[in-house]
C-alpha positions as CSV (number, residue, x, y, z in Angstrom):
1,M,17.9,-15.5,-2.6
2,I,14.5,-17.6,-1.7
3,F,11.6,-16.7,-3.6
4,S,8.1,-17.1,-1.8
5,K,5.7,-19.2,-4.0
6,T,3.0,-16.9,-3.7
7,A,2.2,-13.9,-6.9
8,V,1.0,-10.3,-6.0
9,Y,-2.5,-9.9,-6.9
10,Q,-3.7,-6.6,-8.4
11,L,-7.2,-5.5,-8.8
12,G,-7.5,-2.7,-11.5
13,L,-5.2,-1.2,-13.8
14,F,-3.3,1.9,-11.7
15,N,-3.4,4.2,-14.7
16,S,-7.2,3.7,-15.0
17,F,-7.4,4.1,-11.1
18,L,-5.6,7.4,-11.4
19,A,-7.7,8.8,-14.3
20,G,-11.1,8.0,-12.0
21,L,-11.9,4.6,-12.1
22,Y,-12.9,4.6,-8.6
23,D,-16.0,2.2,-8.2
24,S,-16.2,-1.6,-8.5
25,Q,-18.3,-4.5,-7.4
26,T,-15.4,-6.5,-6.0
27,T,-15.7,-7.1,-2.3
28,M,-13.5,-7.3,0.9
29,T,-14.6,-10.9,1.1
30,Y,-13.3,-11.8,-2.3
31,L,-10.0,-10.2,-2.0
32,E,-9.1,-11.7,1.2
33,K,-9.0,-14.9,-0.7
34,K,-6.1,-13.3,-2.8
35,G,-4.0,-12.3,-0.1
36,N,-3.4,-11.8,3.9
37,C,-1.1,-8.6,3.5
38,G,-1.4,-5.4,1.1
39,I,-2.9,-1.9,0.4
40,G,-5.7,-0.3,-1.4
41,T,-8.6,1.8,-1.3
42,L,-12.4,1.9,-0.9
43,N,-14.8,2.7,-3.5
44,A,-14.9,6.4,-4.2
45,V,-11.2,6.7,-3.0
46,H,-12.7,6.7,0.6
47,G,-9.8,6.2,2.5
48,E,-6.4,4.2,2.8
49,V,-6.9,0.3,3.0
50,I,-4.1,-1.8,4.9
51,G,-3.8,-5.2,5.5
52,F,-1.4,-7.5,7.3
53,D,-1.7,-10.7,9.2
54,G,-5.2,-11.5,7.6
55,K,-6.8,-8.2,9.0
56,F,-7.8,-5.5,6.8
57,F,-8.4,-1.8,7.9
58,V,-9.3,1.5,6.3
59,I,-8.2,4.8,7.8
60,Q,-10.5,7.6,6.7
61,E,-10.6,11.4,7.1
62,D,-11.0,10.9,10.7
63,G,-7.9,9.2,11.0
64,I,-9.1,6.2,12.8
65,A,-8.3,2.9,11.8
66,K,-11.2,0.5,11.4
67,E,-11.8,-3.0,10.3
68,V,-12.9,-3.1,6.7
69,D,-16.5,-4.5,6.4
70,A,-16.9,-7.9,4.3
71,N,-19.3,-6.1,1.9
72,S,-16.9,-2.8,1.2
73,C,-16.0,-2.7,-2.2
74,L,-12.3,-1.7,-3.6
75,P,-11.7,-0.4,-6.9
76,F,-7.9,-0.9,-6.5
77,A,-5.6,-3.0,-4.4
78,N,-2.3,-5.0,-4.3
79,L,-2.3,-7.8,-2.2
80,S,-0.2,-11.0,-1.4
81,F,0.0,-14.0,0.9
82,F,3.2,-12.9,2.8
83,E,5.9,-15.6,3.3
84,E,9.2,-14.0,5.0
85,T,12.2,-14.5,2.8
86,D,14.6,-12.4,4.2
87,R,14.8,-9.9,7.2
88,F,17.1,-7.0,8.5
89,E,17.5,-4.3,10.6
90,L,17.9,-0.6,9.6
91,S,18.7,2.2,11.7
92,K,19.4,6.3,11.6
93,L,16.8,6.8,9.2
94,T,15.5,10.4,8.9
95,E,13.2,10.5,5.9
96,A,11.3,8.2,3.6
97,E,13.8,8.4,0.5
98,T,16.4,7.1,2.6
99,I,14.6,3.9,3.6
100,Y,13.7,3.2,-0.1
101,K,17.5,3.5,-0.8
102,K,18.3,1.3,1.9
103,I,16.0,-1.1,1.1
104,D,17.3,-1.3,-2.1
105,Q,20.8,-1.7,-1.4
106,R,19.7,-4.8,0.5
107,L,18.2,-6.3,-2.5
108,R,19.6,-8.9,-5.0
109,S,17.7,-7.7,-7.9
110,L,15.4,-4.5,-8.8
111,N,13.6,-6.7,-11.3
112,Y,11.5,-8.8,-9.2
113,I,8.3,-7.8,-7.1
114,Y,8.9,-7.4,-3.1
115,T,6.0,-7.4,-0.5
116,I,7.4,-5.5,2.4
117,Q,6.8,-5.0,5.9
118,I,8.6,-2.7,8.1
119,V,8.2,-2.8,11.8
120,G,9.7,-0.2,14.0
121,E,9.3,2.8,16.6
122,F,8.7,6.3,14.4
123,E,9.0,9.5,15.4
124,N,7.7,12.8,13.7
125,L,5.5,10.6,11.8
126,V,3.3,12.1,9.1
127,F,0.7,10.3,6.8
128,R,-2.5,11.1,5.1
129,S,-5.8,9.8,4.2
130,E,-8.5,11.4,2.2
131,C,-12.5,11.9,2.0
132,A,-14.5,10.1,-0.4
133,Q,-14.7,11.6,-4.0
134,Q,-17.5,13.2,-5.5
135,K,-19.2,12.2,-9.0
136,P,-18.7,13.3,-11.7
137,Y,-15.2,11.8,-10.7
138,Q,-12.2,13.7,-12.0
139,P,-8.4,12.5,-12.1
140,L,-7.0,11.9,-8.8
141,H,-4.3,14.6,-9.1
142,E,-7.1,17.1,-9.8
143,T,-8.8,16.3,-6.5
144,L,-6.8,14.8,-4.3
145,P,-4.8,18.0,-2.6
146,K,-8.5,19.3,-1.8
147,L,-9.5,16.1,-0.3
148,Q,-6.4,14.5,1.7
149,R,-6.4,15.5,5.4
150,I,-2.9,15.1,7.2
151,F,-2.2,13.4,10.6
152,K,0.9,13.8,12.6
153,H,2.1,11.6,15.2
154,K,5.2,12.7,17.5
155,T,5.9,8.6,18.4
156,M,4.3,5.6,17.2
157,T,5.3,2.0,17.3
158,A,3.8,0.5,13.9
159,T,4.0,-1.6,10.9
160,M,4.3,-0.3,7.4
161,V,3.0,-2.6,4.7
162,G,3.8,-2.1,0.7
163,F,5.3,-3.3,-2.4
164,R,8.7,-2.7,-4.2
165,F,7.8,-3.0,-7.8
166,P,10.3,-2.9,-10.7
167,N,11.8,0.4,-11.9
168,A,10.0,-0.6,-15.2
169,M,6.4,-0.4,-13.8
170,D,4.7,3.2,-12.8
171,C,5.6,3.2,-9.4
172,S,8.9,1.7,-7.6
173,F,7.6,1.7,-3.8
174,A,4.1,1.8,-2.8
175,L,3.8,1.7,1.1
176,A,0.4,2.0,3.3
177,I,2.3,5.0,5.1
178,W,3.9,8.0,3.4
179,S,5.9,10.9,5.1
180,S,5.9,14.5,3.7
181,K,8.6,16.3,2.1
182,D,9.3,18.8,5.0
183,S,8.7,16.0,7.8
184,T,11.2,13.3,8.9
185,V,10.8,9.7,9.9
186,S,13.6,8.6,12.5
187,M,13.7,4.7,13.8
188,G,15.8,3.1,16.2
189,S,15.9,-0.9,15.5
190,T,13.7,-1.1,12.7
191,A,13.1,-4.7,11.2
192,V,12.4,-5.1,7.7
193,K,10.8,-8.2,6.4
194,L,10.8,-9.2,2.9
195,A,8.9,-11.9,0.5
196,C,10.1,-12.0,-2.9
197,D,8.0,-12.8,-5.6
198,D,9.6,-14.0,-8.8
199,E,6.3,-14.4,-10.7
200,T,4.2,-11.8,-12.6
201,L,1.5,-9.8,-11.5
202,S,-1.9,-11.6,-11.1
203,T,-4.2,-8.9,-12.3
204,A,-8.0,-8.6,-12.3
205,A,-8.2,-5.7,-15.0
206,E,-10.6,-7.5,-17.1
207,H,-12.8,-8.4,-14.0
208,E,-12.9,-4.7,-13.1
209,L,-13.7,-3.2,-16.4
210,L,-16.7,-5.4,-16.7
211,A,-17.6,-4.6,-13.0
212,A,-17.6,-0.8,-13.8
213,I,-19.8,-0.7,-16.7
């Protein structure tokens, strides 16, 4: 297996974010120096941020992708400088869980961190974003069901961006597009690009906590 020479940079602590740490002073300008590919959210959890090829966009409650303003602040994000180390194709997939399993079968080890880009034709795609949280902030699991907005597309040529973390971490897959349990995602020839990082996460947890004071 070929390893990328770049590390995955994480802004914030995931558990702290879930508990209600939704603001920071870390700007998009700063984060662009940490990676050209990644996912995250803006302050107050106002929308989903996705970045690839050095461009970062945010999708908010209107479902329209807009380029992230350089001065916008993010409380949580995962980024890396994407260096492709492997590529393979998947076909005849019907749901997100199948995608995860198929990708895992192609990985040499589940103990590394992988940056993933999935490029393909998607059908019956369902994804979500959310309205901004209101202060005083509450844990995400309490507020997200009320604030999230669901969008559906019958067909779409798109790029999924995300990460595959070791099972010992809080989450395994973190992708920029999710499908709901009662929907399907089918793809034709879908190219999966991987960047495997054998280094530990570079975190900004201390910086994030100081910025939130």
